[in-house]
N, C-alpha and C positions, 0 to 999 in steps of 0.2 A: 457373344451376342450382346450381353449387357454393356460391355466396354464400348462396343461399336455404337450402340444406341445412345450412350452417354456422350460420346464424342460427337455424334451427329446432332443430338439435341442442343449441345452447347456451341455448335458451330455457328458463326455469324452469317455465313453464306446460307445455311439452311434456314436460319431465322429470317433473313432478308427474302428468301424465296417464299416462305410462308406468308410474310407480309404482303408480297406482291400478289399471291393467290387470293388473299383476303380482300385486297383492293379490287381485283378483277371480279371476284364473287359479288362484292357490294355494288359494283357498277352494273353487272348483269341483272341483279335483282331489280334495279331501277329500270333497266331496259325492258324487263318483262312486263312492266306496267303499260307499255305501249303495244304489246302483242307478243304472243308466244311463237317462237321459231324453233325448228328442229335443232339447229346448230347451238342455240342457247341451252336447250335441254341436254344435249350431248356434253357441252362444256361444263355445265353445272354438275353432271354425273361424274366427270373426271375430277372436278374440284372436290366433290364430296369424298371421292376415293383418296385424294391427297390429304384432306382433313383427317380421315380415318387413319391413314398411315402415320400422320403426325402424332395423333393421340396414342397409337400403339407404341410408337417410339418413345414418347414421354413416359408411358406406363412402364415399359421395360427398363428405362433409364432411371426410374425413381428408386430411392433407397429401399422402399417397401411399399406394399399395397396401401397401408395406412397413410404413409406420407403422400402418396399420389392423391388419394381421396380427401386428404386434409386440406388440399389447396382448393380454394373457391374457384379459381380460374379453370382448373382442370375439370371440376364438376360442371361449370358453366359450358365449356367447350364440348364435353361429353354429352350433355343434355341436348345441345343444338344439333350435334351430329346424329344422335339417336332419333331425334324427331324427324330429321330429314329422310330417314330410312322408312318411315311409316308411309305405306301407300295410301293414296286418297281413295282408292277403290274399296277400302274397308269400311268407309262411312257412306251411308245412304243419305244422311241428313246434310243438307247444304251448309247449315250453320257450323256443323262440326268440321267440314272441309275448310270452311273459311277460317276457323280458329287454327287449324293445322297450317294453313298457308301463312297466317300472321306469325305463328311461332317460327316458321322457317325464315321469314323476313328478318327475324332477330339475329340471324347470322351476321348482319351488318355490324352488330355490337362487338364482333370479334376484333374490330378495328381498335377497340378500347385497350386491348392488351399489346398493341404494337409500339407503345411509347411508355417509357418509364415515368414521364411527367403525368401522363393520363392515368396511369396506375396510382400515382401519388394522389391525384385528385379524387379518384374513386375511394381510396383509403380514407381520405379526409371526410368525404360524404358519409361513408359507413360509420366512421367514428362519431360523426355529428348527429346520427339518427336519434340518439337518446336526448340530446339537448334540443334538437329540432322538434321532437315529440312534445316536450314540455313547453317550448315556445309556441308550438301550434296550439296546444291546449289553452295556454294563456291568451293567445290571439282569439281563439274560438269563444272563450268566455266573454271577452269584450264585444265581439261581433254579435253574440247572442243577446247581450244586454242592450246594445244599440238597436238591434232588430226589434226587440220587444218595445223599446221606446218609439221606434219609427212607426210600428203598426198602431200603437196607442195614440200617437199624435197626428199621423199623416194619412191614415187610411181613408180613401175616398168612398163615398156612398156607392152601393151597388145599384147600377142603373135599372136592374130588374125589379128592385124593391122600392123605387121612389117614383113619385108622380108630380104633376103640377109644376109649380115654380122651381122646385129643387131640381126636377128633371131638366127643365129648360136651362138652368144655370150649369148643370153638368154637361149638357150638349154644347153649350157655349164654350166651356172649358176645353172640350175635345176639339172644337174648331180652332180655338186660339192657342192652346197649349196642349197638343196631343201627347200621348205617351211616346217615348222615344226608344225604339221605333214604334210606329202606330199600331202594329199588330201585337205589341207586348201588353201584358196585363198591368193592373195597378201596381206600381213599384213597391208599395207598402201594403198591398192588399192581403197578404198572409205572412206568416212568420218565415216560411221558406223563401218566398219571393223577396222579402225584406232583406234576408241574409245575402241573397244573390245580388240585390241592389247595392248593398254595402260593399260587397266584393268588387262589383263593377266600379263603384266610386273609388275604391282603393287603387285600381289600375289607371285612374284619371279619365275614364271613359264617360263623358256626358254628365259628370256629377254636378256641374253648374246648371245644366238643363233641368235636372231634378229640382234644384233650388228654385229656378225661375218658374217652373210649372206649379210648384207648391205655393209660391207666393201668389200666383194668379188664382189658384184654388182658394187661398185664404181671402183674397179680395172679393171673390164671389160667394164667400160664406160656406164653402163646401168642407173646409177643415177649420176647426176652431182654435187656431194658433196664430201667433203674430209673426210678422216677417222677421223680427229679430230672433225668435226661437228657431225658425226654419234655417236661417243663415248660421246661427251659432251651432246648431246640431250638425250640419254638414261640414262646416269648417273644422270643428273640433274632431269629428270622425276622421276627416282626411289627414289632419295633422297627426293625430294619434296613430293611425294605421300606417300611413305612408312614411312618416319620418321617425316614429318611435318603435312600433312593433316590428316592422320589417328590418330595422337596424339591429334588433336583438338577434334575428336569424343570421344576418350577415356577420355580426360580431361572434356568434357561436362558431360559424364556419371558419372565420379567420383565425380564431383562437386555436381551433383544432388543427388548422393547417400549420401553425407555428409549432404545435406539439409534435405533429408527425414529422416535420422537418428536423426538429431537434432529435427525435428518436432515430431517424435515418442517419443523421450526422454521427450520433453516438455509436450506432451499429457499424458504420463504415470505419470509424476510428478504431473500434474494437477489432475489426477484421483487417486493419492496416491499409484500407483503401482510401481513406480520407487524407488528403494532402493539403493542409492549409498553406496559404502563401505567407511566408514569414519575411518581412523586410530585412535587408542587409543592415548590419550594424556598422556605423562609420567609426 
């Protein structure tokens, strides 16, 4: 039995069949968003049985129980299959049923294991988590610093607490340079909103509108900063975040990609599967 399962698990035809089933399953998950049909339910049940059979085959074919559960891909597949067996009738709470359905949708992610290149990318991302964490922390520190500066410099007065001429000038600002979009709060009205505003500016979304609106607010005397300060703040933040901080993240991923590629090359050379092209000597 063990030899048969190993032969089946290593069979290219069996692997292609599983890939085909995964693709069909992924397509049907998308079709289900348009409506539930009996034939889809029956097909998904058959597919679940195939996935279960595949895991059983790989479990028997493994060198040991420890080696099977040591593989992150095996644990991932096993989790998705077990979740699919949980009946929705066990849950009376609609939110719990929704979570269960969302977890089942993650079966689409089984497509990630259908290609060696995709597995390589996943390995790179996992290896990059440590560097990405520290890059993210570094990025957060600068965002937090700029957010505090933004609140201190550019927070507009609260219309509920102003009267008279100041209220008139605020209403004039809202007519001439409303928040973008108009239903949004003051971009620098609080620390949390300021951080989101900086993130929005990072994506290149309406960051120039933020500058123009604040310039008009400065002209109306609603913020006590100059046009030069407003411009310098937003330009410096955009350059720092979009061209420097994000490049640190990209650099970390590229560096780890090169490391993983080198490790893969050395492993294949060790196993005798790497065949470099050597030019003929004349």
